[in-house]
Gaussian input, Z-matrix of N, CA and C with variables (Angstrom, degrees):
# hf/3-21g

backbone

0 1
 N
 C     1     B1
 C     2     B2     1     A1
 N     3     B3     2     A2     1     D1
 C     4     B4     3     A3     2     D2
 C     5     B5     4     A4     3     D3
 N     6     B6     5     A5     4     D4
 C     7     B7     6     A6     5     D5
 C     8     B8     7     A7     6     D6
 N     9     B9     8     A8     7     D7
 C    10    B10     9     A9     8     D8
 C    11    B11    10    A10     9     D9
 N    12    B12    11    A11    10    D10
 C    13    B13    12    A12    11    D11
 C    14    B14    13    A13    12    D12
 N    15    B15    14    A14    13    D13
 C    16    B16    15    A15    14    D14
 C    17    B17    16    A16    15    D15
 N    18    B18    17    A17    16    D16
 C    19    B19    18    A18    17    D17
 C    20    B20    19    A19    18    D18
 N    21    B21    20    A20    19    D19
 C    22    B22    21    A21    20    D20
 C    23    B23    22    A22    21    D21
 N    24    B24    23    A23    22    D22
 C    25    B25    24    A24    23    D23
 C    26    B26    25    A25    24    D24
 N    27    B27    26    A26    25    D25
 C    28    B28    27    A27    26    D26
 C    29    B29    28    A28    27    D27
 N    30    B30    29    A29    28    D28
 C    31    B31    30    A30    29    D29
 C    32    B32    31    A31    30    D30
 N    33    B33    32    A32    31    D31
 C    34    B34    33    A33    32    D32
 C    35    B35    34    A34    33    D33
 N    36    B36    35    A35    34    D34
 C    37    B37    36    A36    35    D35
 C    38    B38    37    A37    36    D36
 N    39    B39    38    A38    37    D37
 C    40    B40    39    A39    38    D38
 C    41    B41    40    A40    39    D39
 N    42    B42    41    A41    40    D40
 C    43    B43    42    A42    41    D41
 C    44    B44    43    A43    42    D42
 N    45    B45    44    A44    43    D43
 C    46    B46    45    A45    44    D44
 C    47    B47    46    A46    45    D45
 N    48    B48    47    A47    46    D46
 C    49    B49    48    A48    47    D47
 C    50    B50    49    A49    48    D48
 N    51    B51    50    A50    49    D49
 C    52    B52    51    A51    50    D50
 C    53    B53    52    A52    51    D51
 N    54    B54    53    A53    52    D52
 C    55    B55    54    A54    53    D53
 C    56    B56    55    A55    54    D54
 N    57    B57    56    A56    55    D55
 C    58    B58    57    A57    56    D56
 C    59    B59    58    A58    57    D57
 N    60    B60    59    A59    58    D58
 C    61    B61    60    A60    59    D59
 C    62    B62    61    A61    60    D60
 N    63    B63    62    A62    61    D61
 C    64    B64    63    A63    62    D62
 C    65    B65    64    A64    63    D63
 N    66    B66    65    A65    64    D64
 C    67    B67    66    A66    65    D65
 C    68    B68    67    A67    66    D66
 N    69    B69    68    A68    67    D67
 C    70    B70    69    A69    68    D68
 C    71    B71    70    A70    69    D69
 N    72    B72    71    A71    70    D70
 C    73    B73    72    A72    71    D71
 C    74    B74    73    A73    72    D72
 N    75    B75    74    A74    73    D73
 C    76    B76    75    A75    74    D74
 C    77    B77    76    A76    75    D75
 N    78    B78    77    A77    76    D76
 C    79    B79    78    A78    77    D77
 C    80    B80    79    A79    78    D78
 N    81    B81    80    A80    79    D79
 C    82    B82    81    A81    80    D80
 C    83    B83    82    A82    81    D81
 N    84    B84    83    A83    82    D82
 C    85    B85    84    A84    83    D83
 C    86    B86    85    A85    84    D84
 N    87    B87    86    A86    85    D85
 C    88    B88    87    A87    86    D86
 C    89    B89    88    A88    87    D87
 N    90    B90    89    A89    88    D88
 C    91    B91    90    A90    89    D89
 C    92    B92    91    A91    90    D90
 N    93    B93    92    A92    91    D91
 C    94    B94    93    A93    92    D92
 C    95    B95    94    A94    93    D93
 N    96    B96    95    A95    94    D94
 C    97    B97    96    A96    95    D95
 C    98    B98    97    A97    96    D96
 N    99    B99    98    A98    97    D97
 C   100   B100    99    A99    98    D98
 C   101   B101   100   A100    99    D99
 N   102   B102   101   A101   100   D100
 C   103   B103   102   A102   101   D101
 C   104   B104   103   A103   102   D102
 N   105   B105   104   A104   103   D103
 C   106   B106   105   A105   104   D104
 C   107   B107   106   A106   105   D105
 N   108   B108   107   A107   106   D106
 C   109   B109   108   A108   107   D107
 C   110   B110   109   A109   108   D108
 N   111   B111   110   A110   109   D109
 C   112   B112   111   A111   110   D110
 C   113   B113   112   A112   111   D111
 N   114   B114   113   A113   112   D112
 C   115   B115   114   A114   113   D113
 C   116   B116   115   A115   114   D114
 N   117   B117   116   A116   115   D115
 C   118   B118   117   A117   116   D116
 C   119   B119   118   A118   117   D117
 N   120   B120   119   A119   118   D118
 C   121   B121   120   A120   119   D119
 C   122   B122   121   A121   120   D120
 N   123   B123   122   A122   121   D121
 C   124   B124   123   A123   122   D122
 C   125   B125   124   A124   123   D123
 N   126   B126   125   A125   124   D124
 C   127   B127   126   A126   125   D125
 C   128   B128   127   A127   126   D126
 N   129   B129   128   A128   127   D127
 C   130   B130   129   A129   128   D128
 C   131   B131   130   A130   129   D129
 N   132   B132   131   A131   130   D130
 C   133   B133   132   A132   131   D131
 C   134   B134   133   A133   132   D132
 N   135   B135   134   A134   133   D133
 C   136   B136   135   A135   134   D134
 C   137   B137   136   A136   135   D135
 N   138   B138   137   A137   136   D136
 C   139   B139   138   A138   137   D137
 C   140   B140   139   A139   138   D138
 N   141   B141   140   A140   139   D139
 C   142   B142   141   A141   140   D140
 C   143   B143   142   A142   141   D141
 N   144   B144   143   A143   142   D142
 C   145   B145   144   A144   143   D143
 C   146   B146   145   A145   144   D144
 N   147   B147   146   A146   145   D145
 C   148   B148   147   A147   146   D146
 C   149   B149   148   A148   147   D147
 N   150   B150   149   A149   148   D148
 C   151   B151   150   A150   149   D149
 C   152   B152   151   A151   150   D150
 N   153   B153   152   A152   151   D151
 C   154   B154   153   A153   152   D152
 C   155   B155   154   A154   153   D153
 N   156   B156   155   A155   154   D154
 C   157   B157   156   A156   155   D155
 C   158   B158   157   A157   156   D156
 N   159   B159   158   A158   157   D157
 C   160   B160   159   A159   158   D158
 C   161   B161   160   A160   159   D159
 N   162   B162   161   A161   160   D160
 C   163   B163   162   A162   161   D161
 C   164   B164   163   A163   162   D162
 N   165   B165   164   A164   163   D163
 C   166   B166   165   A165   164   D164
 C   167   B167   166   A166   165   D165
 N   168   B168   167   A167   166   D166
 C   169   B169   168   A168   167   D167
 C   170   B170   169   A169   168   D168
 N   171   B171   170   A170   169   D169
 C   172   B172   171   A171   170   D170
 C   173   B173   172   A172   171   D171
 N   174   B174   173   A173   172   D172
 C   175   B175   174   A174   173   D173
 C   176   B176   175   A175   174   D174
 N   177   B177   176   A176   175   D175
 C   178   B178   177   A177   176   D176
 C   179   B179   178   A178   177   D177
 N   180   B180   179   A179   178   D178
 C   181   B181   180   A180   179   D179
 C   182   B182   181   A181   180   D180
 N   183   B183   182   A182   181   D181
 C   184   B184   183   A183   182   D182
 C   185   B185   184   A184   183   D183

   B1=1.4563
   B2=1.5299
   B3=1.2802
   B4=1.4559
   B5=1.5403
   B6=1.3351
   B7=1.4767
   B8=1.5288
   B9=1.3206
   B10=1.4694
   B11=1.5289
   B12=1.3268
   B13=1.4657
   B14=1.5241
   B15=1.3210
   B16=1.4561
   B17=1.5281
   B18=1.2987
   B19=1.4656
   B20=1.5212
   B21=1.3255
   B22=1.4703
   B23=1.5200
   B24=1.3366
   B25=1.4623
   B26=1.5267
   B27=1.3176
   B28=1.4622
   B29=1.5241
   B30=1.3259
   B31=1.4626
   B32=1.5279
   B33=1.3204
   B34=1.4618
   B35=1.5219
   B36=1.3169
   B37=1.4558
   B38=1.5261
   B39=1.3278
   B40=1.4687
   B41=1.5200
   B42=1.3205
   B43=1.4682
   B44=1.5233
   B45=1.3339
   B46=1.4583
   B47=1.5270
   B48=1.3297
   B49=1.4605
   B50=1.5269
   B51=1.3111
   B52=1.4573
   B53=1.5192
   B54=1.3373
   B55=1.4642
   B56=1.5321
   B57=1.3078
   B58=1.4541
   B59=1.5273
   B60=1.3304
   B61=1.4698
   B62=1.5263
   B63=1.3243
   B64=1.4607
   B65=1.5312
   B66=1.3006
   B67=1.4654
   B68=1.5258
   B69=1.3236
   B70=1.4708
   B71=1.5337
   B72=1.3297
   B73=1.4607
   B74=1.5272
   B75=1.3252
   B76=1.4676
   B77=1.5263
   B78=1.3349
   B79=1.4616
   B80=1.5191
   B81=1.3360
   B82=1.4651
   B83=1.5272
   B84=1.3184
   B85=1.4632
   B86=1.5289
   B87=1.3226
   B88=1.4672
   B89=1.5251
   B90=1.3257
   B91=1.4675
   B92=1.5289
   B93=1.3259
   B94=1.4694
   B95=1.5266
   B96=1.3266
   B97=1.4629
   B98=1.5246
   B99=1.3220
   B100=1.4639
   B101=1.5271
   B102=1.3222
   B103=1.4663
   B104=1.5267
   B105=1.3426
   B106=1.4625
   B107=1.5292
   B108=1.3196
   B109=1.4637
   B110=1.5234
   B111=1.3158
   B112=1.4676
   B113=1.5205
   B114=1.3300
   B115=1.4688
   B116=1.5249
   B117=1.3251
   B118=1.4716
   B119=1.5201
   B120=1.3346
   B121=1.4719
   B122=1.5211
   B123=1.3296
   B124=1.4710
   B125=1.5261
   B126=1.3330
   B127=1.4643
   B128=1.5227
   B129=1.3322
   B130=1.4677
   B131=1.5173
   B132=1.3302
   B133=1.4680
   B134=1.5321
   B135=1.3424
   B136=1.4672
   B137=1.5306
   B138=1.3207
   B139=1.4675
   B140=1.5228
   B141=1.3251
   B142=1.4563
   B143=1.5193
   B144=1.3168
   B145=1.4661
   B146=1.5288
   B147=1.3261
   B148=1.4642
   B149=1.5248
   B150=1.3214
   B151=1.4578
   B152=1.5215
   B153=1.3262
   B154=1.4670
   B155=1.5256
   B156=1.3306
   B157=1.4670
   B158=1.5266
   B159=1.3169
   B160=1.4763
   B161=1.5159
   B162=1.3299
   B163=1.4549
   B164=1.5292
   B165=1.3132
   B166=1.4711
   B167=1.5170
   B168=1.3287
   B169=1.4656
   B170=1.5299
   B171=1.3348
   B172=1.4693
   B173=1.5175
   B174=1.3450
   B175=1.4602
   B176=1.5273
   B177=1.3266
   B178=1.4634
   B179=1.5238
   B180=1.3236
   B181=1.4677
   B182=1.5234
   B183=1.3232
   B184=1.4721
   B185=1.4760
   A1=108.89
   A2=114.90
   A3=122.59
   A4=109.63
   A5=118.13
   A6=120.11
   A7=113.17
   A8=117.53
   A9=120.32
   A10=110.01
   A11=116.38
   A12=119.96
   A13=111.12
   A14=116.05
   A15=120.52
   A16=110.88
   A17=116.59
   A18=121.06
   A19=110.44
   A20=117.46
   A21=120.72
   A22=111.32
   A23=116.91
   A24=120.21
   A25=111.29
   A26=116.56
   A27=120.13
   A28=111.00
   A29=116.13
   A30=120.47
   A31=110.02
   A32=116.56
   A33=121.07
   A34=110.78
   A35=116.72
   A36=120.20
   A37=111.14
   A38=117.05
   A39=120.06
   A40=111.90
   A41=117.06
   A42=120.96
   A43=111.73
   A44=117.81
   A45=120.61
   A46=114.82
   A47=118.54
   A48=120.09
   A49=114.39
   A50=117.22
   A51=120.24
   A52=109.20
   A53=115.37
   A54=118.45
   A55=108.15
   A56=116.36
   A57=122.06
   A58=109.00
   A59=117.63
   A60=119.90
   A61=111.05
   A62=113.80
   A63=119.17
   A64=109.20
   A65=115.32
   A66=120.30
   A67=110.63
   A68=116.61
   A69=120.93
   A70=110.57
   A71=117.10
   A72=120.70
   A73=111.18
   A74=116.67
   A75=120.15
   A76=111.25
   A77=115.80
   A78=119.83
   A79=110.53
   A80=116.76
   A81=120.49
   A82=110.97
   A83=116.62
   A84=120.46
   A85=111.15
   A86=116.25
   A87=120.16
   A88=110.86
   A89=116.88
   A90=120.83
   A91=110.15
   A92=116.99
   A93=120.65
   A94=110.45
   A95=117.00
   A96=120.80
   A97=110.60
   A98=117.28
   A99=120.93
   A100=111.24
   A101=116.79
   A102=121.08
   A103=110.78
   A104=116.86
   A105=120.03
   A106=110.90
   A107=117.37
   A108=121.22
   A109=111.26
   A110=116.41
   A111=120.32
   A112=110.44
   A113=117.35
   A114=120.79
   A115=110.37
   A116=117.01
   A117=120.39
   A118=110.52
   A119=117.39
   A120=120.59
   A121=110.82
   A122=117.37
   A123=120.69
   A124=111.67
   A125=117.00
   A126=120.60
   A127=110.22
   A128=117.06
   A129=120.33
   A130=110.66
   A131=117.27
   A132=120.95
   A133=110.67
   A134=116.55
   A135=120.58
   A136=110.75
   A137=117.02
   A138=120.20
   A139=110.60
   A140=117.24
   A141=121.08
   A142=111.03
   A143=116.16
   A144=120.85
   A145=110.79
   A146=116.48
   A147=121.01
   A148=110.97
   A149=116.53
   A150=120.17
   A151=110.87
   A152=116.17
   A153=119.62
   A154=110.77
   A155=117.16
   A156=120.43
   A157=111.02
   A158=117.07
   A159=120.67
   A160=110.29
   A161=117.29
   A162=120.35
   A163=111.71
   A164=116.86
   A165=120.28
   A166=110.03
   A167=116.97
   A168=121.75
   A169=110.46
   A170=116.52
   A171=120.68
   A172=110.81
   A173=117.81
   A174=120.18
   A175=112.74
   A176=117.87
   A177=119.60
   A178=110.68
   A179=117.53
   A180=121.35
   A181=112.07
   A182=116.95
   A183=119.53
   A184=108.11
   D1=139.17
   D2=179.54
   D3=-68.63
   D4=131.34
   D5=-178.93
   D6=-59.29
   D7=-34.88
   D8=-179.89
   D9=-66.77
   D10=-43.47
   D11=177.97
   D12=-64.05
   D13=-38.97
   D14=178.55
   D15=-59.96
   D16=-45.90
   D17=179.59
   D18=-64.18
   D19=-43.81
   D20=179.18
   D21=-62.49
   D22=-44.15
   D23=179.88
   D24=-67.12
   D25=-38.90
   D26=177.88
   D27=-62.82
   D28=-44.93
   D29=179.00
   D30=-62.60
   D31=-44.33
   D32=-179.94
   D33=-60.55
   D34=-42.58
   D35=179.77
   D36=-65.55
   D37=-42.26
   D38=179.45
   D39=-63.63
   D40=-36.36
   D41=-176.76
   D42=-80.21
   D43=-40.15
   D44=-170.54
   D45=-101.72
   D46=-31.27
   D47=-171.20
   D48=-105.05
   D49=-24.97
   D50=-177.54
   D51=-82.38
   D52=132.87
   D53=176.59
   D54=-96.19
   D55=113.27
   D56=-176.84
   D57=-87.99
   D58=141.94
   D59=179.60
   D60=-70.24
   D61=153.11
   D62=177.39
   D63=-78.07
   D64=169.46
   D65=178.73
   D66=-61.79
   D67=-39.54
   D68=179.76
   D69=-64.87
   D70=-41.52
   D71=178.10
   D72=-63.78
   D73=-40.68
   D74=178.08
   D75=-64.33
   D76=-41.37
   D77=179.07
   D78=-63.53
   D79=-45.07
   D80=179.34
   D81=-61.57
   D82=-42.42
   D83=179.21
   D84=-64.29
   D85=-40.59
   D86=179.35
   D87=-64.14
   D88=-39.30
   D89=178.86
   D90=-65.55
   D91=-42.31
   D92=178.50
   D93=-61.38
   D94=-44.43
   D95=179.18
   D96=-64.39
   D97=-40.74
   D98=179.19
   D99=-62.39
   D100=-46.86
   D101=-179.93
   D102=-64.27
   D103=-44.08
   D104=178.48
   D105=-61.93
   D106=-40.18
   D107=179.20
   D108=-64.01
   D109=-41.53
   D110=178.82
   D111=-65.11
   D112=-43.16
   D113=179.70
   D114=-62.80
   D115=-45.55
   D116=179.41
   D117=-63.26
   D118=-40.69
   D119=178.44
   D120=-62.72
   D121=-40.43
   D122=178.57
   D123=-66.17
   D124=-39.16
   D125=178.23
   D126=-64.54
   D127=-44.99
   D128=178.85
   D129=-64.27
   D130=-39.89
   D131=177.90
   D132=-62.00
   D133=-43.66
   D134=179.85
   D135=-64.73
   D136=-40.22
   D137=177.78
   D138=-64.55
   D139=-41.35
   D140=178.69
   D141=-63.70
   D142=-43.80
   D143=178.95
   D144=-62.49
   D145=-43.25
   D146=178.80
   D147=-63.82
   D148=-45.63
   D149=179.71
   D150=-61.82
   D151=-40.69
   D152=178.24
   D153=-62.27
   D154=-42.89
   D155=179.97
   D156=-65.45
   D157=-41.61
   D158=178.86
   D159=-63.59
   D160=-46.66
   D161=-178.80
   D162=-65.47
   D163=-38.25
   D164=177.19
   D165=-62.99
   D166=-42.61
   D167=178.46
   D168=-61.62
   D169=-45.50
   D170=-178.91
   D171=-64.10
   D172=-45.63
   D173=-177.66
   D174=-69.46
   D175=-28.12
   D176=176.75
   D177=-71.84
   D178=-29.64
   D179=179.61
   D180=-77.21
   D181=-20.89
   D182=179.17
   D183=-77.04

């Protein structure tokens, strides 16, 4: 395939066939990702805190 034709067809497909999200959809998706990231960070933080407390307890008993 000719590289020029490939570029033209790719551009045509991106402009005419791809459905791009609206600004509102992008904002909603970003908020969902932000909330999920915060929840996952809190879960990892809680697990780390718990593991630290367990290990401290074990090492104090030794």
